[in-house]
Backbone as a ProteinNet text record, in pm:
[ID]
protein_1_A
[PRIMARY]
XXXXXXXXXXXXXXXXXXXXXXXXXXXXXXXXXXXXXXXXXXXXXXXXXXXXXXXXXXXXXXXXXXXXXXXXXXXXXXXXXXXXXXXXXXXXX
[TERTIARY]
8803.6	8874.9	8959.7	8897.4	8995.2	9067.9	9174.6	9249.4	9135.7	9073.9	9035.1	9192.7	9282.4	9380.5	9531.6	9585.9	9648	9800.6	9865.3	10043.8	10179.5	10144.7	10250.7	10235	10099.8	10101.1	10131.1	10279.4	10249	10242.4	10170.5	10173.7	10155.5	10278.6	10286.1	10241.6	10112	10033.1	10049.8	10023.2	9957.8	9950.1	9923.4	9776.8	9830.7	9702.6	9736.7	9612.4	9630.5	9537.2	9505.2	9429.4	9437	9475.4	9532.1	9635.5	9507.4	9355.7	9280	9240.2	9251.8	9227.3	9316.3	9446.9	9534.1	9521.8	9473.9	9444	9314.3	9223.3	9135.9	9191.5	9278.1	9292.7	9409.4	9475.4	9605.9	9481.7	9368.8	9328.2	9228.8	9190.3	9136.6	9195.1	9337.5	9385.9	9465.3	9398.6	9429.8	9359.8	9266.2	9148.3	9113.4	9132.7	9154.4	9230.6	9379.3	9466.9	9452.1	9368.1	9358.6	9209.7	9119.8	8994.1	9075.1	9225.4	9224.6	9303.4	9453.9	9441.2	9416	9295.1	9255.5	9146.6	9034.2	8839	8879.7	8968.6	8986.6	8974.7	9110.1	9096.8	9053.1	8944.5	8848.8	8709.6	8716.1	8633.5	8662.8	8787.5	8821	8889.2	8912.6	8937.2	9096.9	9127.1	9254.1	9318.2	9294.2	9453.3	9457.3	9465.2	9546.2	9610	9622.7	9777.4	9766.6	9587.1	9569.6	9552.5	9463.8	9478.6	9543.3	9616.8	9752.8	9860.3	9847.7	9854	9879.3	9676.6	9626.1	9665.4	9672.1	9735.4	9864.9	9931.2	10035.9	10060.9	10031.5	9985.5	9901.5	9779.4	9748.1	9905	9950.3	10055	10184.1	10174.4	10316.7	10237.7	10116	10026.7	10029	10012.8	10028.7	10103.7	10247.3	10398	10409.4	10447.3	10409.2	10330.5	10242.1	10150.7	10228.3	10231.6	10258.8	10366.3	10479.5	10647	10614.4	10550.5	10485.6	10507.2	10393.8	10318.3	10436.7	10537.7	10633.8	10729.6	10702.6	10849.3	10709.7	10662.2	10583.9	10537.4	10553.6	10516.6	10656.3	10774	10903.5	10903.7	10924.2	10905.6	10812.1	10693.6	10541.6	10485.5	10617.4	10512.5	10416	10350.6	10204	10265.7	10275.1	10347.7	10195.8	10204.4	10126.6	10018.8	9975.6	9831.6	9806.5	9833.7	9728.6	9786.1	9769.8	9777.2	9608.9	9565.7	9498	9358.2	9412	9296.1	9203.3	9353.9	9227.6	9209.1	9243.5	9242.8	9021.8	8967.8	8913.5	8851.4	8877.8	8745.4	8797.9	8869.1	8815.3	8733.5	8758.9	8623.7	8451.6	8463.9	8368.3	8327.6	8412	8322.7	8330.5
8308.7	8454.8	8438.4	8427.2	8409.2	8609.1	8581.4	8660.4	8746.7	8894.5	8917.5	9000	8943.9	9058.1	8930.3	8944.9	8901.4	8938	8879.6	8958.7	8915.1	8807.9	8730.1	8850.5	8925.4	8964.2	9156.4	9188.7	9411.3	9430.4	9472.6	9625.5	9753.8	9827	9985.6	10081.9	10123.9	10223.2	10439.6	10468.2	10606.8	10715.3	10759.1	10865.3	10961.5	11036.6	11166.5	11197	11295	11271.2	11468.6	11494.4	11627.7	11615.1	11678	11667.9	11603	11668.5	11625.2	11492.9	11412.3	11302.5	11198.7	11266.6	11165.9	11167	11265.3	11256.5	11178.2	11187	11117.2	10931.8	10876.9	10739.1	10752.9	10824	10791.1	10815.6	10872.2	10891.3	10781.8	10717.4	10522.4	10408.6	10406.8	10344.7	10298.4	10413	10430	10420.1	10454.5	10391.1	10203.3	10129.8	10002.6	9927.4	10034	9958.2	9945.6	10104.5	10048	9979.2	9909.5	9893.7	9727.8	9669.9	9542.1	9561.1	9675.2	9656.2	9685.1	9783	9752	9684.8	9672.1	9593.3	9500.1	9499.5	9299.4	9190.7	9256.2	9173.5	9173	9280.2	9295.8	9182.3	9167.4	9010.5	8916.8	8868.6	8758.2	8677.5	8687.6	8654.3	8640.4	8511.2	8502.9	8560.4	8635.8	8654.5	8553.4	8542	8425.2	8520.8	8376.1	8440.6	8516.4	8494.9	8553.7	8756.1	8754.6	8862.9	8948.8	8826.7	8954.8	9004.3	8919.4	8968.5	9101.5	9068.6	9241.2	9385.3	9306.4	9441.5	9471.5	9345	9416.1	9514.1	9491.8	9555.5	9688.3	9636.8	9798.1	9899.9	9887.8	9959.4	9978	9897.9	9874.1	10054.9	10040.7	10094.7	10240.9	10267.1	10348.6	10423.4	10373	10394.6	10471.7	10398.2	10413.4	10586.7	10481.1	10621.4	10740.4	10799.2	10932.8	10943.8	10835.4	10841.5	10906.8	10881.1	10981.8	11050.4	11069.3	11238.7	11321.3	11343.9	11388.1	11397.7	11351.4	11386.3	11426.2	11431.1	11457.6	11696.7	11642.7	11840.4	11952.1	11818.7	11872.7	11851.9	11792	11851.5	11940.2	11933.6	12011.8	12160.2	12219	12263.1	12394.7	12473.5	12491.7	12713.5	12730.4	12874	12964.4	13071	13148.3	13151.3	13205.9	13133.1	13075.8	12950	12868	12800.3	12865.4	12785	12887.4	13014	13127.6	12966	12985.8	12899.6	12728.5	12705.9	12595.4	12628.6	12684.8	12698.3	12796.9	12818.9	12858.5	12772.6	12617.3	12509.7	12470.6	12458.7	12383.3	12438.1	12597.5	12680.4	12665.3	12662.9	12573.8	12455.5	12320.5	12233.5	12212.8
8385.1	8310.1	8170.6	8052.4	7907.1	7911.1	7863.9	7876	7726.6	7625.4	7569.6	7469.1	7418	7358.2	7418.3	7264.4	7232.8	7276.1	7379.7	7391.7	7304.2	7192.2	7131	6963.2	6956.2	6828	6921.3	6874.6	6858.9	6785.7	6743.1	6655.3	6699.1	6627.4	6685.5	6638.4	6704.5	6715.7	6663.6	6644	6666.7	6611.8	6785.9	6797.7	6833.8	6776.6	6778.2	6908.9	7021	7107.7	7202.5	7244.7	7297.8	7436.4	7540.4	7700.8	7746.6	7709.8	7785.8	7748.7	7688	7595.7	7661.8	7695.9	7766.5	7903.2	7962.7	8136.9	8122.4	8036.2	8156.8	8107.1	7977.1	7979.8	8112.9	8130.9	8289.8	8410.9	8405.1	8508.9	8513.8	8404.4	8378.3	8392.8	8371.6	8383.5	8578.5	8687.6	8734.1	8874.7	8816	8917	8833.7	8738.2	8686.3	8779.7	8805.1	8867.5	9027.8	9033.1	9225.2	9242	9203.1	9180.7	9216.3	9082.1	9066.3	9216.5	9326.1	9427.3	9530.2	9547	9633.9	9730.8	9602.4	9572.3	9534.6	9539.2	9449.3	9590.3	9675.7	9743.9	9851.6	9892.2	9991.5	9972.8	9843.6	9811.6	9815.1	9906.9	9913.3	9775.3	9727	9542.4	9515.9	9523.3	9451.1	9357	9364.1	9149.2	9078	8929.8	8922.9	8800	8740.6	8651.7	8582.4	8547.3	8406.5	8446.5	8511.9	8644.5	8617.5	8708.9	8718.7	8649.7	8502.7	8369.1	8383.6	8345.2	8304.1	8426.7	8506.7	8561	8557.6	8526.9	8507.3	8388.7	8283.2	8133.3	8188.6	8221	8295.5	8307.2	8435.3	8515.8	8331.4	8319.9	8183.1	8078.8	8077.4	7966.8	8044.4	8170.5	8198	8267.4	8256.5	8180.1	8050.6	7969.4	7867.9	7812.7	7875.8	7866.2	7899.3	8008.5	8039.6	8041.4	7981.4	7969.4	7801.5	7753.6	7582.8	7648.1	7687.9	7680.2	7766.8	7852	7861.9	7756.5	7645.4	7605	7514.9	7486.7	7319.8	7392.9	7553.6	7624.3	7551.3	7569.1	7559.8	7415	7313.1	7194.5	7105.3	7154.1	7124.8	7220.3	7306.8	7353.4	7321.7	7410.7	7364.3	7385.9	7251.9	7252.6	7416.2	7335.7	7447.7	7341.1	7219.1	7161.4	7200.2	7078.3	7170.2	7304	7427.7	7528	7568.6	7532.6	7520.1	7479.4	7338.9	7285	7394.9	7391.5	7457.2	7645	7687.8	7864.7	7794.6	7673.1	7622.6	7596.5	7556.9	7507.4	7638.3	7731.4	7852.9	7975.6	7906.6	8009.4	7965.5	7831.9	7776.3	7831	7799.5	7879.9	7964.8
[MASK]
+++++++++++++++++++++++++++++++++++++++++++++++++++++++++++++++++++++++++++++++++++++++++++++

């Protein structure tokens, strides 16, 4: 398995996402990490160096997103009017 990403070149990115999009990303990363931690070993295959690097990057990415999301929530609280609008949107979806 070859890595399909370059860890030697890092570029800062800034994306604005809805809370539900962040939740989706975090759940996806959790599932990815779970798969590697619990399901992959059941197939009796050993993890290679690249696979270990990949799961470490998944965990680090999860922690970064979760941490940044917490900071963003503190810096940008939702007022009551915006919260009502968000609840209506989530009920529709």
